[in-house]
N, C-alpha and C positions, 0 to 999 in steps of 0.2 A: 921482292918478296922471296923468302927461303922456307921451304918445307922439306923437313927430314924425317923420315919413317923408323920409329925404332920398334922392333917386333918384341911384345911383353909375353907372349906365350902362342902355344900352336896355331890359336886362330885368332890372337888378338893381337894388335898393334896400337902406338901411339905415333899420330902425326904433329910434330912441333913446327911451330909457325912462328917466324918472325917478320915484322914489318918495321922498316926505317922511313924516318920523316920522307924520304925522297919517294916512297912508295904513294903514300896518302896524301900530303900536301897537295898536289896539282888536282886532286880531286876536290879536296875540302875549300880549296881557294874558288875553284870554278862555280861550288856549292853557292859558298858564301857571296860571291859576286850575282849570281842569280837571285838570292834574296834580297840583297840589296836593292835590285831595280823596283822592286814591288813595295818594299818595307815603308811605313808611314811611323813618324816619330813627332810629336807637339816640338812646334819651332823648326823643323826641317820640310821642303817639298819633298813629295814621294819619289823617291830615286835619288835622293841627297842625303840620306841619314849616313853618318860615318861610320868606315868601315869598324871602329872601335866598339861603337855600341851594336852593330850587328854582330859580331864577335861574343860579345857580352849574352846578348840575347840568346842566341842560338849556336853559338860555337860549338860548345858540348855536343850538342844533338847531332851536328853535321858533320863532327868529327865521327863520331860513334856509327852513325849510318855510313859513313864512307869506309870504315874500318871493317866493318861487318859485310858490306858489298864485296870488297876487295878479296876477303877471306873464303867467301861463299864461292865467288867466280873460281878464286886459284886453287880451291880445295876441289871442285869439282873438274877442272881441267888437270890437277893432276891424278886424280882417281883414274880420269879416263885415259891419259897418256901411258899410265901404268898397269893399266888393264887389273885393276885392284878388284876383286868381286866380294864385295860388303853385303853383309845383313844389316837391315835398317840404315841410319845415318851416322856419321861420326857425331860423338857426345862431347862437349866440351866440359874439360877438367877446371871446373870454374876457381878450384883452390889455387892454380897456376894464373891465372887471369888477376887475382887479387894484388900484384905486385904491380900492376901498370897505372901508372899516373895520367890521366883524363884530362887534369886541370894544367899539369905541366909536360905536353905530349911530346915523348922521344922515341925510343925504339919500345914497340909493343910484342910481348910475347905470349902465345897460347898454347894450348895441348888440345888434343881433342883423341878420344880413345874411339877404335874401330872394331868391330866384330867382321870376321873374314869368314866366307864360304868356305865350306871342305872341298877338299878336293879328293875325287872316289872315280869309280870308272865301273861300268856294267856290262853285261854280256847278254844277249838274247838269243835264244835257243829253245829249242822244243825240251830239253833237260829240265827248264825250270819248273815243268809240271804243273801248270793252271789249268784247271777245268773251265769250260763256258758252262755258266749255270743256266739252264732253262726250266722253266716251270711246267711241271705236268699237267696241261690244263686238262682235268679229268669231267667227269659229267654232274660232280658235286659243285665245281666251280662254275662250268656252265650256266648249272640252274640257279646259283648265286647271281649272275650276271643277269639272266632272265627275270627272275623275280626284281632286281632293281630296275631294270628297265620297266617292267608292269607298273612300279610305284612312280617311277620318273615320269612315265605319261598318263599317269592317273590324276585323280583330282580329290580335293579335298572337301570333305563334308561333316556337318555336324553329328556328333555321337550323343547317344543317351548317358553313356558310362563308360568311365576309363577302362581301356586295355591296353594291354602291352606295348603297343607301339604308337599312341596316341599323342597327340600334343594337346596338353591343357593350359588355357589361361586363365588367369586369376591375380588376385591382389595377394601380396608378400606383404605382412605386415609385423610390426616389431611388436612384441608383449614384456610387459613388466616382470618384476622378478615373483610376483603371485599369479602369473598367467592371464592376466587381464591386457586388454590393449593399452599398449604404453600412450599416455596424451602426450601429442606432439613428436611422437617417435615415427621410424622410416615406415613407409606405405611406398608401393609400388605396382601397377600391373606388370607383369611378365607370365613367362613361359617358360613350362617345363617338360621337355620332351622325354617320354619314358624309355623309349629306343635306347638313347644315351645315358640314361640314370645309371649310376653304378652303384648305388648304396641301395643293398636290397630291402633295409626296412622303409626307407622312403618310397621305395615303388611299391611293396605291400599296402602302405598307407594309403596312396593314392587308386590303386586299384578297384574298381567296383564304385567309385565314388561317381555322383553326378551332378551337374549344374546348382550352385547354391550352398553345395555342402561345403564344410570347413575341415581342415586337417593341420594338426599341430607338426612341423615339420624344422630339423636342423638346417639351417641356411646353408651351414658350410657341406652338408651332404648331399644337396643339391647343386652345388655350383662345382666347376674344377678346381677353383683356386679363389683369392681375394679380389684378383681382378675381374672375374667373370661374376664372382657377386655383387661386386661394385656394380655391374653392368647391368645385372638384373635388379639394382635397387635405385640404380640412376643416381649415385653418389659416386665420390672420390674415394680411391683405396685406402686413404687414412680411416674414412669414418667406417668402414667395415672391418678394419685390421683387428681390432678389440671387441669385435661383436660376439656376445657369448648368448647362452640360452637359446630355447625355439622360438619360432616365429610362426604366425597364422597363415594358412594359404588359404584363400577364399575362392573357391572355384568359378569362374564365370562362363568358360566357354570350353568345349571339349571338341579337338577336330581330329579327323580320322583321315587319312589316305587311302582312298578306294582305287584300288589296285584294276588295270584294264586287262581283260583276256587275252591270252595267247591265239591269238586268231589273226587274218588277213589286214584288218586294219591296224594291228600294230606291228605287223611285218613292213608295211607300206611307210608307217610314220617313222621307223628305225631306218630302213634303207632305200626309201622311195618307191613310190608307186610300181608294182610289178616285178621288180628286182627280187622278191622271193616269195614262192606261191605255195608253201608247205611247210609245217611245223619243222619236219627233220631238215630241210635246207636251210630254215630258220635257225635252229640251233648248231647246224653246222658253220652258217656263217659268223655265228655269235664266237664259236670257238677258234675260227681263224682269226678273227678282229681281236681275242684275248692274246694268243699266240703272237702276232704283232706287235701288241701292246707292250707284252712282256718281253719282248726278243730286244725292245728298245733298251728296256731296264738290264736287260742280261749282258748286253755290249758295255753298259755304265758299271755294274758291277765288277765284270771282267776287266774291265782296266784298273780298277780300284785294287783288286785282288792281285794282279801283275804287279802294279807300283808297290805293295806291301810287300810281296815275295822279295822284288829287287832291293828293297830299303832292306830287309831281312840279311838279306846276303852282303849288301854294301857296307854295313854297321856305320851308317852315318854319325859322324860327331859335332857337337854345336857348341860355340862359345857361350854357355847357358848364363854365366855370371854377367856377362855385357847385354845379352839379351835382355835378362829380367831386368838389370838396372834402364836400358832402353825403354821397354813397356813400360816401366814405372814413371819413366821422364814424358815420354810422349802421348800418355794417354790423354782422350781428349776430358775424359772426367776424373776428378780426383781419385786414386786407387792405394792403397795400402799394401804394403810387402807381403803381407800374409795372402790378399787376394791375388797378388801377382803369382806368390807360389802355388796356391792353390790351383790357379787356371794355366799355370806353363806346361804342365806335361801334354794337355791339348794342343796348346799353340806349337809346342816342338814338334808334335806329332803332324801337325797340319805343314808346318815349315818343311819338315823332311821329306813330305811327302810332294811339296812343291820344286824342291831342289832336285829331286829324283825326276821329278817330269821335264823339269827344265833340261836336265843332264841326256835325255833320251833325245829331246827334240834338237839338242844341240849335236849329239853325235851321230843321228841320223837323217839330219837335215829336214825335220819336219817342220819348220817356221812357215807361217802363212806369207806367201808373195805377195806383192803389191796386186797383179792380175787377180788372184784368187780373191782378195779382199772388194775388188773392184765387183768381179763377177757375183761375189756373194751379196752385194749393196743391191745389184740390179734384182737379183732373186728375190731378195726382201721385199722390194719396192712392188714387184710385181704380183708376190703372194698378196700385200695388202691390200692391193686393188683388185685383185680377184676375191679376195674374201667379202668382201663389200659387192660385189657382182658390178665394178665399175670395169670399163675398158681399159685395159692395161696399156701405159704411154710405149712408145716404142721410140728407137734410134737416139737421136739426140737430146729428146724430152727426159727418155728414160735414166741416160746416163747423166743429165743433170742433174735430176733427183738422186739417183747414186751417189753423185758428186758431194750433195750436200752433205748426207750421212758420213762421208769420208772425210769431213772438215771436222767431224765432231771427236774429239779423243776418247770419250767413253764411249760411243758408237765402235770406232775402231777396235777398242780393247773387245768389246763384247763378240764382236765378228771375227776377230782374231781368237780369243780364245774356243768359239766354237769351232773354227776350221782345224784348230790344232789338234782339238780333243776326238775330232773325226778322223784325222789321220792318223793320231795313235792308236784309237781301237784297230783301224784297218792295219796299221804295221803290227802289232800286237799278235793279231792271228793271221797275218801272214808269216812271221818269224817264228811263232810259236806252235801253231797248227793244234790247236788245243781240241780236247775231246769235248764233245759234247756232254752234259752229266743231267741227267732229269731229276729235278727235285721237289718236294710237296710246296704247295703255295706258303705255308707257314715258315718252312726253310728257307725259303726265297726270302721273304719279308725279313728272316732274321739276317740273312747275308747283306742285305740292302741296307740294312740298320747298321751292321758292324763290319762290313768289308773297310 
């Protein structure tokens, strides 16, 4: 087999593959002999069917399979030996394969398009100027968390009339054009949570109502989207897609979350008996917990901000035309060129970030090592046992269970990604010495969304 590379652009190339009969014929003959061993045909004993019949029945399929196997194997070897850094996988140029004659096989010629990863470098130093964002955990944020704890450890009770934060259970019933109940129409018992209701008109219509009252509501105003409305009505998406007009909501129950007071019982339920003994210490511990939680989020945002800044400085180019074709060709579901075009900007942004991350890992030697993966697996197993209060296995038993995790490729990838992520964040902090910058909660949330 012969493979030649022809560069067709800055980041694209074509691999020209040529197979002669000497390449594929031995494998084809071997496969046909294997087929003959188990073949059956009227008038012949099993294993005695003439080869001419075998070739007529399965010869072409065997030939195609062998050629595809050889191409796949040799392309992988060629790419590896030549250290080609590809994006996606090679795509066959179908028009080039049209000249191959599978019925009178001789020399076969194929061509494959490739998109190449760009070459770029990065430099990490304090001049990059990326701050480490920290949430300013003020009294308002602590109060919000305390209120959430009061509700979380509270209880649900029946209420006489609907208030701002109540859950209202009732029957949602389809109406006809005249406003009367639609015979054979949609009807289902569902729940509306006023605290999550975005539509002011719907909320106002429900406030103050009691069990047995009926309210006319726009079903699309009390649901997030068509999928949510379909769940509320217990039907499929298509059934509600063209649903128009109002529906009747007949209230069956009103549920209210009764909050618990900020007292010793709450302190004990949140932090354990006797860990906190007064409200000031409780609020201080709540603040400490929030700062710890947001600190982990800060590290993730900081890492993304650094990668974004590095990407801006590197000005990474991509083989856009090839990648759009690759997306359209390899998509699990049929996808139109318009859909590819509309989604490409987001895809390209994510790919550039991944390329930048890979370059940092490569340049600074941050890849997860075998012993690190093994220790991570053992810690994970131990944490799982501890979580359920089960004695943690030790020695060979712990290693055996970790070994089973290391035998799962998906598990290895998740562990590798976690280790590398931790290394990247630590490396960025060490190299950039970022200044801490206190920001409000809303600004922090926006950073988390856009970084």
